[in-house]
C-alpha positions as CSV (number, residue, x, y, z in Angstrom):
1,M,28.4,15.2,16.6
2,A,26.7,13.9,13.6
3,A,23.7,15.8,12.5
4,N,20.4,14.2,11.6
5,G,21.2,15.4,8.1
6,R,23.6,14.6,5.3
7,V,26.4,12.3,4.5
8,E,29.4,14.7,4.2
9,P,32.6,13.9,2.4
10,G,34.9,11.9,4.6
11,S,32.1,10.3,6.6
12,H,33.5,7.9,9.2
13,Y,31.0,5.1,8.8
14,P,32.9,2.1,7.4
15,L,32.5,0.8,3.9
16,V,32.9,-2.9,3.3
17,A,32.8,-5.1,0.3
18,D,29.6,-7.0,1.3
19,A,26.7,-5.2,-0.4
20,G,24.1,-7.0,1.7
21,S,20.6,-7.8,0.7
22,C,18.5,-5.4,-1.4
23,I,15.2,-5.1,-3.3
24,S,14.1,-2.4,-5.8
25,Q,10.6,-1.1,-6.2
26,H,9.4,1.7,-8.4
27,G,12.8,3.4,-8.5
28,F,13.5,2.9,-4.8
29,K,16.3,0.6,-3.7
30,I,16.1,-0.8,-0.1
31,T,19.4,-2.3,1.2
32,T,20.2,-4.0,4.5
33,R,23.6,-5.3,5.6
34,K,24.3,-7.5,8.6
35,L,27.8,-8.5,9.5
36,P,29.6,-9.8,12.7
37,I,30.6,-7.7,15.6
38,L,33.6,-5.4,14.8
39,K,37.1,-6.7,15.7
40,A,39.5,-4.9,18.0
41,E,41.2,-2.7,15.4
42,P,38.1,-1.2,13.9
43,I,36.7,-0.6,17.4
44,E,39.8,1.3,18.4
45,Q,39.5,3.5,15.3
46,M,35.8,4.1,15.9
47,T,36.6,5.0,19.6
48,K,39.1,7.5,18.4
49,N,36.8,9.1,15.9
50,L,33.8,9.2,18.2
51,G,35.6,10.3,21.3
52,I,33.7,7.8,23.5
53,A,34.0,4.1,24.3
54,P,31.6,2.2,22.1
55,P,29.0,-0.3,23.5
56,E,29.9,-3.9,24.3
57,M,28.4,-5.3,21.1
58,I,28.9,-3.0,18.2
59,F,27.9,-4.0,14.6
60,G,29.8,-1.2,12.9
61,D,29.4,-2.5,9.4
62,N,25.6,-2.9,9.6
63,L,23.2,-0.5,7.9
64,V,19.8,0.0,6.4
65,S,19.4,2.4,3.5
66,I,16.6,3.6,1.2
67,D,17.8,5.2,-2.0
68,H,15.9,6.6,-5.0
69,E,17.2,6.8,-8.6
70,S,16.7,10.6,-8.4
71,G,19.6,10.9,-5.9
72,W,17.5,11.1,-2.7
73,G,18.4,8.6,0.0
74,V,18.4,8.1,3.8
75,Q,20.6,5.7,5.7
76,F,20.8,4.3,9.2
77,N,24.3,3.3,10.3
78,T,26.1,2.6,13.5
79,Y,28.7,5.3,13.5
80,D,26.2,8.2,13.0
81,A,23.8,6.7,15.5
82,L,26.5,6.7,18.2
83,D,27.8,10.1,17.1
84,R,24.4,11.5,18.3
85,V,25.1,10.3,21.8
86,D,25.7,13.2,24.3
87,K,29.5,13.2,24.8
88,T,29.6,16.0,27.4
89,G,27.6,14.3,30.1
90,G,26.0,17.7,30.6
91,S,22.4,16.5,30.5
92,M,21.1,16.9,34.1
93,L,18.3,14.3,33.5
94,Q,20.8,11.7,32.4
95,V,23.3,12.5,35.2
96,A,20.6,12.3,37.8
97,H,19.6,8.9,36.6
98,S,23.2,7.7,36.5
99,R,23.7,8.6,40.1
100,E,20.4,6.9,41.1
101,W,21.5,3.8,39.2
102,Q,24.9,3.9,40.8
103,S,23.4,4.2,44.3
104,T,21.2,1.2,43.8
105,R,24.0,-1.0,42.6
106,E,27.1,0.2,44.7
107,K,26.7,-2.5,47.3
108,K,26.5,-5.2,44.7
109,H,29.1,-4.0,42.3
110,E,32.1,-2.3,43.8
111,G,33.4,-1.2,40.4
112,I,30.2,0.4,39.3
113,T,31.7,3.9,39.1
114,E,33.6,2.8,36.0
115,V,30.3,2.6,34.2
116,V,29.5,6.3,34.7
117,K,31.5,8.0,32.0
118,P,31.7,11.7,31.1
119,F,29.2,11.0,28.3
120,D,25.8,9.5,28.2
121,W,26.6,6.0,29.5
122,S,23.2,4.7,28.3
123,Y,24.1,5.5,24.7
124,S,20.7,7.2,24.2
125,T,20.5,8.7,20.8
126,D,18.0,10.8,18.9
127,Y,19.3,9.6,15.6
128,K,16.8,10.0,12.7
129,G,18.9,8.8,9.9
130,T,21.5,10.3,7.6
131,L,20.4,11.9,4.3
132,R,22.4,11.7,1.2
133,S,24.2,14.9,0.2
134,A,21.9,15.4,-2.8
135,S,18.7,14.9,-0.9
136,P,16.2,17.7,-0.3
137,P,15.5,18.5,3.3
138,F,12.5,17.3,5.2
139,E,9.8,19.9,6.0
140,T,7.6,19.9,9.1
141,T,4.1,18.6,8.4
142,T,0.9,17.5,10.1
143,T,0.3,14.6,7.7
144,P,0.5,11.4,9.7
145,I,1.7,8.0,8.5
146,P,-1.4,6.3,7.0
147,L,-1.8,3.4,9.4
148,E,-4.9,2.1,7.6
149,L,-2.8,1.4,4.5
150,L,-0.2,-0.4,6.6
151,K,-2.9,-2.6,8.2
152,R,-3.9,-4.1,4.9
153,P,-2.9,-7.7,4.4
154,D,-0.6,-6.8,1.4
155,P,2.1,-9.3,0.5
156,I,5.4,-8.6,2.1
157,L,8.1,-8.6,-0.6
158,F,11.0,-8.0,1.7
159,F,11.6,-8.0,5.4
160,D,14.8,-7.7,7.5
161,E,15.9,-6.7,11.0
162,V,19.3,-5.2,11.6
163,V,20.9,-4.4,15.0
164,L,23.4,-1.5,15.1
165,Y,24.6,-1.8,18.7
166,E,23.7,-3.3,22.0
167,D,25.0,-3.1,25.6
168,E,23.9,-4.9,28.8
169,M,25.0,-2.0,31.1
170,A,27.0,-4.3,33.3
171,D,24.1,-6.7,33.7
172,N,21.8,-4.0,35.0
173,G,19.6,-3.5,32.0
174,I,19.9,-3.2,28.3
175,T,20.4,-0.5,25.7
176,M,20.0,-1.3,22.0
177,Y,19.5,0.3,18.6
178,S,17.8,-1.8,15.9
179,C,16.0,-1.4,12.6
180,K,13.2,-3.3,11.0
181,V,12.1,-2.8,7.4
182,R,9.2,-4.3,5.5
183,V,8.5,-3.7,1.8
184,M,5.1,-4.1,0.2
185,P,4.2,-3.7,-3.5
186,A,3.0,-0.1,-3.1
187,R,4.8,1.2,0.0
188,L,7.4,0.5,2.7
189,L,7.8,1.1,6.4
190,L,11.2,1.4,8.2
191,L,11.2,1.4,12.1
192,C,14.4,2.3,13.8
193,R,14.1,1.9,17.6
194,F,16.4,2.8,20.4
195,F,15.4,0.9,23.6
196,M,16.9,1.3,27.1
197,R,15.9,-0.5,30.3
198,L,17.8,0.6,33.3
199,D,16.6,-1.8,36.1
200,N,14.7,0.0,38.9
201,V,15.4,3.4,37.3
202,L,14.1,4.1,33.9
203,L,12.6,2.8,30.6
204,R,13.1,4.7,27.4
205,I,12.1,4.2,23.8
206,R,12.9,6.4,20.8
207,D,11.3,5.4,17.5
208,T,12.0,6.8,14.1
209,R,9.6,5.6,11.4
210,V,10.2,6.3,7.7
211,Y,7.2,5.7,5.4
212,V,7.5,5.7,1.6
213,E,4.6,5.6,-0.8
214,F,6.1,4.4,-4.1
215,G,3.4,5.7,-6.4
216,T,3.6,9.3,-5.3
217,G,7.1,9.6,-4.0
218,E,5.8,10.8,-0.6
219,V,8.2,10.2,2.3
220,I,7.0,10.8,5.9
221,R,9.5,10.6,8.8
222,E,8.1,10.4,12.3
223,Y,10.2,10.6,15.5
224,V,8.6,9.7,18.9
225,A,10.5,9.7,22.2
226,K,8.9,8.0,25.2
227,E,10.1,7.3,28.8
228,E,8.8,6.4,32.2
229,K,10.1,5.4,35.6
230,Y,10.8,1.7,35.9
231,E,8.6,1.3,39.0
232,V,5.6,2.9,37.4
233,V,5.7,0.6,34.4
234,R,6.4,-2.4,36.6
235,Q,3.2,-1.7,38.7
236,K,1.1,-1.3,35.6
237,L,2.3,-4.7,34.3
238,A,1.8,-6.4,37.7
239,S,-1.7,-5.1,38.0
240,R,-2.6,-6.9,34.8
241,G,-1.3,-10.2,36.2
242,Q,1.5,-10.4,33.5
243,D,5.0,-11.8,33.8
244,V,6.8,-8.6,34.5
245,P,10.4,-9.6,33.8
246,A,9.4,-11.2,30.5
247,Q,7.3,-8.2,29.4
248,L,10.1,-5.7,30.3
249,R,12.5,-7.6,27.9
250,D,10.5,-6.7,24.8
251,P,9.9,-3.0,24.0
252,S,6.8,-3.9,21.9
253,N,5.1,-5.0,25.1
254,I,5.6,-1.8,27.0
255,H,5.7,1.0,24.4
256,N,2.0,1.9,25.0
257,L,2.7,2.3,28.7
258,L,5.3,5.0,28.3
259,P,4.2,8.7,27.9
260,V,5.5,10.7,24.9
261,V,8.1,13.3,25.8
262,D,9.1,14.4,22.3
263,K,7.6,14.1,18.9
264,S,8.3,15.4,15.4
265,L,6.6,14.8,12.0
266,E,8.4,15.6,8.7
267,R,7.6,15.1,5.0
268,L,9.1,15.4,1.6
269,L,8.3,14.4,-2.0
270,V,10.9,12.6,-3.9
271,R,11.2,13.8,-7.5
272,L,9.9,11.0,-9.7
273,F,11.1,10.8,-13.2
274,S,10.6,8.3,-16.1
275,T,13.2,5.6,-16.5
276,S,12.2,4.9,-20.1
277,H,15.3,6.7,-21.4
278,L,17.4,4.0,-19.7
279,L,15.8,1.3,-21.8
280,S,16.7,0.3,-25.3
281,A,14.1,0.3,-28.0
282,S,13.5,-3.4,-27.6
283,Q,13.2,-3.2,-23.9
284,A,10.9,-0.2,-23.8
285,T,8.2,-2.1,-25.8
286,P,6.3,-4.5,-23.5
287,K,6.0,-8.0,-24.7
288,S,2.7,-9.8,-25.0
289,Y,2.0,-13.0,-23.2
290,H,1.4,-14.5,-26.6
291,Q,4.2,-15.0,-29.1
292,T,2.1,-13.1,-31.7
293,S,-0.9,-10.9,-31.5
294,P,-3.3,-10.0,-34.3
295,P,-3.5,-6.4,-35.2
296,A,-6.3,-4.5,-33.5
297,K,-9.5,-4.1,-35.4
298,P,-11.0,-0.7,-35.9
299,A,-13.9,0.1,-33.6
300,T,-17.3,-0.5,-35.2
301,K,-19.1,1.6,-32.6
302,G,-18.6,4.6,-30.5
303,N,-16.2,4.6,-27.6
304,L,-18.0,1.8,-25.8
305,N,-15.1,0.7,-23.8
306,G,-13.8,4.2,-23.2
307,V,-10.4,3.4,-24.6
308,S,-9.1,6.0,-27.0
309,P,-8.3,4.6,-30.5
310,E,-4.6,5.3,-30.2
311,R,-4.5,3.1,-27.1
312,R,-6.0,0.2,-29.1
313,E,-2.9,-0.2,-31.2
314,S,-1.4,-3.6,-30.7
315,G,1.9,-3.5,-28.9
316,S,1.7,0.2,-27.8
317,P,3.6,0.5,-24.5
318,S,2.3,2.3,-21.5
319,L,4.3,5.4,-21.2
320,A,2.8,6.2,-17.8
321,T,4.2,3.0,-16.3
322,P,7.8,2.5,-17.5
323,G,8.5,0.3,-14.5
324,L,6.1,-2.2,-16.0
325,S,8.2,-2.5,-19.1
326,I,11.2,-3.3,-16.9
327,A,9.3,-5.9,-14.9
328,K,8.1,-7.6,-18.1
329,E,11.7,-7.9,-19.3
330,L,12.5,-9.5,-16.0
331,H,9.4,-11.7,-16.4
332,K,11.1,-13.5,-19.2
333,R,14.0,-14.4,-17.0
334,V,12.4,-15.0,-13.6
335,P,8.6,-15.2,-14.2
336,S,7.7,-16.7,-10.8
337,V,9.3,-13.7,-9.1
338,T,8.0,-10.8,-11.1
339,E,4.5,-11.9,-12.3
340,T,2.6,-11.4,-9.1
341,Y,4.2,-8.0,-8.4
342,V,3.3,-6.7,-11.8
343,A,-0.2,-8.1,-11.5
344,Y,-0.6,-6.6,-8.1
345,G,0.1,-3.0,-9.2
346,V,-1.9,-3.1,-12.4
347,C,-4.9,-4.8,-10.8
348,E,-5.0,-2.0,-8.2
349,K,-5.2,0.5,-11.1
350,L,-7.9,-1.5,-12.9
351,V,-10.1,-1.9,-9.7
352,K,-9.9,1.9,-9.1
353,E,-11.2,2.4,-12.7
354,C,-14.0,0.0,-12.0
355,A,-14.9,1.7,-8.8
356,R,-14.9,5.2,-10.4
357,Q,-18.0,4.5,-12.4
358,A,-20.4,4.8,-9.5
359,D,-18.3,6.6,-6.9
360,Y,-20.2,8.6,-4.3
361,T,-19.6,10.6,-1.1
362,I,-21.3,11.1,2.2
363,P,-20.8,14.7,3.3
364,Q,-22.2,14.0,6.8
365,A,-19.8,11.1,7.5
366,H,-17.1,13.3,9.1
367,E,-19.4,15.9,10.7
368,K,-20.0,15.6,14.5
369,N,-23.6,15.2,15.8
370,V,-25.0,15.0,12.2
371,E,-27.1,12.1,11.3
372,I,-26.4,10.4,7.9
373,P,-29.6,10.2,5.8
374,K,-31.0,6.7,5.1
375,T,-32.8,5.0,2.3
376,K,-36.1,3.2,2.9
377,D,-34.0,0.0,3.3
378,G,-31.9,1.6,6.0
379,E,-28.7,2.1,3.8
380,D,-26.5,5.2,4.2
381,L,-27.6,7.6,1.5
382,G,-24.7,9.4,-0.3
383,V,-24.3,11.9,-3.1
384,G,-23.2,10.8,-6.6
385,T,-22.9,12.1,-10.1
386,G,-22.6,10.6,-13.5
387,W,-24.8,8.4,-15.8
388,W,-25.6,5.7,-13.3
389,F,-27.1,8.1,-10.8
390,E,-28.3,11.1,-12.8
391,T,-29.7,9.3,-15.9
392,L,-30.4,5.8,-14.8
393,G,-31.7,7.1,-11.4
394,L,-29.9,4.6,-9.1
395,T,-29.5,5.5,-5.5
396,P,-25.9,6.4,-4.4
397,T,-25.3,3.8,-1.7
398,F,-22.6,1.3,-0.9
399,N,-24.6,-1.5,-2.4
400,T,-25.1,0.3,-5.7
401,W,-21.4,1.2,-5.8
402,A,-20.4,-2.5,-5.1
403,Q,-22.8,-3.9,-7.8
404,I,-21.6,-1.5,-10.5
405,T,-18.0,-2.1,-9.6
406,F,-18.6,-5.8,-9.7
407,L,-20.1,-5.5,-13.2
408,H,-17.0,-3.8,-14.5
409,M,-14.8,-6.3,-12.7
410,Y,-16.7,-9.1,-14.4
411,L,-16.0,-7.5,-17.8
412,L,-12.3,-7.4,-17.0
413,T,-12.4,-11.0,-15.6
414,C,-13.8,-12.2,-19.0
415,R,-10.8,-10.6,-20.7
416,L,-8.3,-12.0,-18.1
417,R,-9.7,-15.5,-18.9
418,C,-8.0,-15.1,-22.3
419,F,-4.6,-14.9,-20.6
420,P,-2.6,-18.2,-20.6
421,P,-3.9,-20.6,-17.9
422,T,-0.7,-20.2,-15.9
423,H,-1.1,-16.4,-15.7
424,A,-4.9,-15.8,-15.5
425,P,-5.4,-17.0,-11.9
426,V,-2.8,-14.6,-10.5
427,W,-4.4,-11.6,-12.2
428,H,-7.9,-12.6,-11.2
429,Q,-7.0,-13.1,-7.6
430,H,-5.3,-9.7,-7.3
431,L,-8.3,-8.1,-8.9
432,I,-10.6,-9.6,-6.3
433,D,-8.2,-8.8,-3.4
434,H,-8.0,-5.1,-4.3
435,F,-11.7,-4.7,-4.4
436,F,-12.1,-6.1,-0.9
437,Y,-9.3,-3.9,0.4
438,M,-11.1,-0.9,-1.1
439,A,-14.5,-2.1,0.2
440,E,-13.3,-2.5,3.7
441,D,-11.6,0.9,3.6
442,R,-14.8,2.5,2.4
443,M,-16.8,0.9,5.2
444,A,-14.3,2.2,7.8
445,T,-13.7,5.7,6.4
446,T,-17.0,6.6,4.6
447,H,-19.5,4.7,6.7
448,N,-17.7,4.8,10.1
449,I,-18.0,1.0,10.6
450,A,-15.4,0.6,13.3
451,A,-16.1,-3.0,14.4
452,R,-13.9,-5.4,12.5
453,Y,-16.4,-8.2,13.0
454,T,-19.2,-6.2,11.3
455,R,-16.9,-5.3,8.4
456,S,-15.9,-9.0,8.0
457,K,-19.6,-10.0,7.9
458,Y,-20.4,-7.6,5.2
459,L,-17.3,-8.7,3.2
460,K,-18.4,-12.3,3.4
461,D,-21.8,-11.3,2.0
462,L,-20.2,-9.4,-0.8
463,F,-18.1,-12.4,-1.7
464,V,-21.2,-14.6,-1.9
465,Q,-22.8,-11.9,-4.1
466,W,-19.7,-11.9,-6.4
467,R,-19.9,-15.6,-6.9
468,G,-23.6,-15.5,-7.7
469,L,-23.1,-12.5,-10.0
470,M,-20.4,-14.3,-11.9
471,A,-22.6,-17.3,-12.6
472,G,-25.6,-15.1,-13.6
473,Y,-23.7,-12.9,-16.0
474,D,-21.9,-16.0,-17.5
475,E,-25.2,-17.6,-18.2
476,G,-26.5,-14.5,-19.8
477,I,-23.5,-14.1,-22.1
478,V,-24.0,-17.7,-23.3
479,R,-27.8,-17.9,-23.5
480,G,-28.7,-14.5,-24.8
481,D,-29.7,-11.0,-24.0
482,A,-33.0,-11.9,-22.3
483,V,-31.1,-13.9,-19.7
484,L,-28.4,-11.3,-19.4
485,A,-31.0,-8.6,-18.9
486,T,-32.5,-10.7,-16.1
487,A,-29.1,-10.9,-14.3
488,V,-28.7,-7.1,-14.7
489,W,-32.2,-6.4,-13.4
490,R,-31.6,-8.8,-10.4
491,N,-28.2,-7.5,-9.4
492,I,-28.2,-3.8,-10.2
493,F,-31.8,-2.9,-9.9
494,K,-32.6,-5.3,-7.0
495,A,-35.3,-7.0,-9.0
496,D,-37.4,-3.8,-8.9
497,E,-40.6,-4.4,-10.9
498,K,-41.1,-0.6,-11.5
499,V,-37.8,-0.3,-13.3
500,D,-37.5,1.4,-16.7
501,F,-36.4,-1.5,-18.9
502,R,-34.9,0.8,-21.4
503,G,-32.2,1.4,-18.9
504,V,-31.7,-2.4,-18.5
505,G,-31.4,-2.6,-22.3
506,E,-28.8,0.1,-22.4
507,I,-26.7,-1.8,-19.8
508,V,-27.0,-5.1,-21.7
509,S,-25.9,-3.3,-24.9
510,Y,-23.1,-1.7,-23.0
511,I,-21.9,-5.0,-21.7
512,R,-21.8,-6.5,-25.2
513,G,-19.9,-3.5,-26.5
514,V,-17.3,-3.4,-23.7
515,L,-16.6,-7.1,-24.1
516,K,-16.1,-6.6,-27.8
517,G,-13.8,-3.6,-27.1
518,L,-11.8,-5.5,-24.5
519,D,-11.4,-8.4,-27.0
520,E,-9.8,-6.0,-29.5
521,L,-7.2,-4.8,-27.0
522,A,-3.8,-6.5,-27.0
523,D,-2.6,-8.4,-24.0
524,E,0.0,-5.8,-23.2
525,S,-2.6,-3.1,-23.1
526,I,-4.6,-5.0,-20.5
527,S,-1.5,-5.9,-18.5
528,G,-0.5,-2.3,-18.6
529,G,-3.8,-1.2,-17.1
530,E,-4.7,0.8,-20.2
531,V,-8.5,0.5,-19.7
532,V,-10.8,3.5,-19.3
533,F,-14.5,2.7,-19.2
534,G,-17.2,5.0,-20.7
535,D,-20.9,4.9,-19.8
536,P,-24.0,3.3,-21.5
537,E,-25.3,6.7,-22.7
538,S,-24.3,6.1,-26.2
539,E,-26.4,2.9,-26.3
540,R,-29.7,4.7,-25.9
541,A,-30.3,5.4,-29.6
542,G,-29.7,1.7,-30.5
543,V,-31.9,0.5,-27.7
544,L,-34.8,2.7,-28.8
545,Q,-34.7,1.4,-32.3
546,K,-37.3,-1.3,-33.2
547,S,-35.8,-4.7,-33.7
548,R,-35.7,-6.0,-37.3
549,M,-37.3,-9.2,-36.1
550,M,-40.3,-7.2,-34.7
551,I,-40.6,-5.3,-38.0
552,D,-40.4,-8.5,-40.1
553,S,-43.0,-10.2,-37.8
554,A,-45.4,-7.3,-38.2
555,R,-45.0,-7.4,-42.0
556,E,-45.7,-11.1,-42.1
557,G,-48.9,-10.6,-40.0
558,K,-50.2,-7.9,-42.3
559,E,-49.6,-9.9,-45.5
560,P,-51.9,-12.8,-44.6
561,A,-54.6,-10.3,-43.6
562,K,-54.5,-8.6,-47.0
563,A,-54.6,-12.0,-48.8
564,A,-57.8,-12.9,-46.8
565,Q,-59.5,-9.7,-47.9
566,L,-58.8,-10.4,-51.6
């Protein structure tokens, strides 16, 4: 019997010339293969190797695999799935059900005894996939698959459904093993499901889920087995007034009605390594969106934009993201395919940097029977550190976090507007999308806002604020610092008349400095996510200096007075 383990030399699963469909993401290659039902000769060979008669419809060449460039890989194929079927017929539970099933059908089908073989005639399997021989083993864990990340409306880059085998059990039910895989820009989920419906006897579902987080190399495998008596499920469906026969044909309609009889949770970390050594010197250097880029100017001030001087060099590649270099090479050949994927990942990194400036926590959020403190306006009051809270004195709340994040997103948006018109909208849209994903996640996890309607209402309000903020800051950039200071005062300080306007001045000076710093960065640095913001602390000395215009005006006022005295 095949182990839920490794592909050993001489594995029986068939190899065919058809490579199937595949997609590669961050060093992971996801492959699916769908071919017709096996012909007589391969079926005879598989029967001989397995030692049992295969199901009526066997797709022996079909498979789903996930492989990483480090050598790790897991595969789901038909042969190994059937090799996990009990071939002894020694399971008392399965034998008991087969006798019950036979007794309910013996008057209608005289040859029913032929179905009851000396093996598990339902082809029930606990197959969890076959690991590559070089793969590290899974280890037991308590870390669940992060469902909140999977609920996000991320673009689906690749989806496929593959059936490995199916049998109608002599028209008395169905047994089937199938796989569904969906790949998003940052993660993937593979669901391999065994489903059996034995009419008037039993319903059984065995799910194996494989979750992969591309950025960290984390792989979580969850196995859940459920089963319940047919009549129990039928009564539950009937009590709801649903079409029972139709509901029983689809396992997704009934899986919540079946109790769990077995469950396991495993985890491993795939060894991630740089692929830059696979690139030639010309490939390893990211290309700018523009044909030529002027050399970077030396910084005239302190580290206003928080980007280290060595990162300001034009054309310097991002060593932390070698996959981006590969994607940009592909961009020259198939720009419509790769552009949005590159922008999606980089914008997620940029939004996280924007959100980091005024990050906060609420320690009481996950404590039972503990009330979260409130501000005078009824907002949840958190705990925050850094210049914006400790020096400027802002209150660590969701609204403060959103406004300061918006400010930094606006600064990035100004720089993204310098991208070619065919590229800028893609980057800008992903920047906005990632903020709203993050904002909704914070509402749910930090502020315990469970109602989707409530979160949607807040998100709509935030979008309106973003539109107004963009117009206000744009006007200030064009018309001058006084107008810009008004926009800062209105958005960040909530138009508080008691505000210390030295802080407002520091933020205005900070905005001007960051925009200048971003303008000096090459396009490839922006598209590589190489932006690290500082804080306005360094602007204080300049803000406290008297303006030259004020000094000159004072001198002009004194000179006429002296002349009058003479």
